[in-house]
N, C-alpha and C positions, 0 to 999 in steps of 0.2 A: 416643461411649461413655458419657459422663457423662449424656446425655439418656436413654439406654436404661436405665441403672441407676436413674435417678430415676423413670421411668415404671413400671419393675418394682416398685420400692419402694412407690409409691403404689397400684399394683394389689394388692400384698400387704396393704396396710393396709385397702383397701376390702373385699377378700375376708375378712379377719379380722373386720371389723365385721359383714359379712353373715353370717358363721358364728355370731357371738354373737347376732345378732337371730334367725336361723333356729333356734338351739338352744332358744329358748323355745317353739317349736311342738312338740307331742308327737304326731307321726305318722310313718309309714314314709317318706314322701317327704322329710321334713326330714332324716332320717338319710342318705338317698341324696344330697341336695344338699350336706350337710356333707362327705360323703366325696368328692364331685366337686370341691368347692372346696378341700379339703385336697390332693387330687391336683394341682390347678392351682398351689396355693401351693408344694408340694414341688418340682414341676418348675421353677417360677420361681426358687426358691432354688438348686436344683441347677445350672441352666443359667447363671444370671447371676451369682450370688454365689459359687458354688463353681467357676465357670468350666468347667462340663462342656461348654459349647458349643465349647470348643477341644480337647476330648478326642477320642480315636479313636471311630469310629462304633460299635465294639463296646460301649463303655461307655455310650453314649447309648441304644443299643438294649437293652442289658441292664437299664438303669434303667427304661426305659419298659415293657418286658415284665414286670419284677418288680412295678412299680406296678399295671399292668393286672391281673396275676394276683392281687395282694393285694386290689385293689378288687373283683374278681369273687368272691373267696373270702369277704370280709366281707359283700358284698351278698347272697350266696347263703344266708347264715346268718340273714338277717332274717325 
């Protein structure tokens, strides 16, 4: 358990640094990458630190569907 949380925390740090580096690029693909990395970060936080991995399948699916819908909605406005 401790190892999994540490790996998730390090992955979140790497993704945060990657987002800050990518944010200096001014093109459409940078925005898509930032959204994708934010999606990964949010799911990592939700599943490991908010313990959604122990929740009922309905809540897992609801979160992933909402994030997918949100990602498509934002991406379609670019």
